[in-house]
C-alpha positions in Angstrom: -1.4 -4.0 53.6 2.0 -3.0 52.2 2.1 -3.0 48.3 5.4 -5.0 48.5 3.5 -7.9 50.1 1.2 -8.3 47.1 1.8 -11.8 45.6 0.9 -11.9 41.9 1.2 -15.6 40.8 3.6 -15.8 37.9 4.9 -12.2 38.1 8.6 -11.8 38.4 8.5 -8.4 40.2 6.2 -5.6 41.2 6.8 -1.8 41.1 4.8 1.2 42.2 4.4 4.4 40.1 5.6 7.2 42.4 5.3 10.1 39.9 5.0 11.0 36.2 6.7 14.1 34.8 5.7 15.6 31.4 8.6 17.2 29.6 8.4 19.6 26.6 11.8 19.7 25.1 12.7 22.0 22.3 16.5 21.6 22.5 17.3 17.9 22.3 14.2 16.6 20.6 12.5 19.4 18.7 8.7 19.8 18.9 8.4 16.9 21.3 6.5 16.1 24.5 7.4 13.0 26.5 6.8 11.6 29.9 9.2 10.3 32.5 7.7 7.7 34.9 9.4 7.2 38.3 9.0 3.7 39.7 9.7 2.4 43.2 10.9 -1.1 43.1 10.1 -3.8 45.7 13.8 -3.6 47.0 13.3 0.1 47.8 15.2 1.5 44.9 13.9 3.9 42.2 13.9 3.7 38.5 13.1 6.5 36.0 11.8 5.5 32.5 11.3 7.9 29.6 8.8 7.0 26.9 11.0 8.3 24.0 11.6 6.2 21.0 13.9 7.3 18.1 12.4 6.0 14.9 15.2 7.1 12.5 18.6 8.5 13.3 19.7 11.1 10.7 23.2 10.9 9.4 25.3 13.1 11.7 28.4 14.9 10.8 31.3 14.3 13.1 31.8 17.2 15.5 35.2 18.6 16.4 36.1 18.6 20.1 36.4 22.0 21.7 37.9 23.1 25.0 35.9 24.6 27.8 36.9 28.1 26.5 35.5 27.4 23.1 39.0 26.9 21.5 39.8 23.9 19.3 
C-alpha cells in the first residue's frame, strides 16, 4: 500500500519524513545544535523544516554595506 493512499479521517494532509539532519552551528547560532526535518508531501514535493526558535532578538547595530572587494 502506498503511503499517499492512507485516508486519515479529518486530516487535511499527510507527509512522510524522508530524512533528519542534525546541525551543530557555531557561526550563525552560537553553541547550538538543531535538526532539519525533510518531509515528502503527498503531491510529490519536498519541504525542509528547522526546529530553531529565536526567543529574544538582541538589539543589533546597523551594518554598513560593503562591496565584494571589502571597500565601503
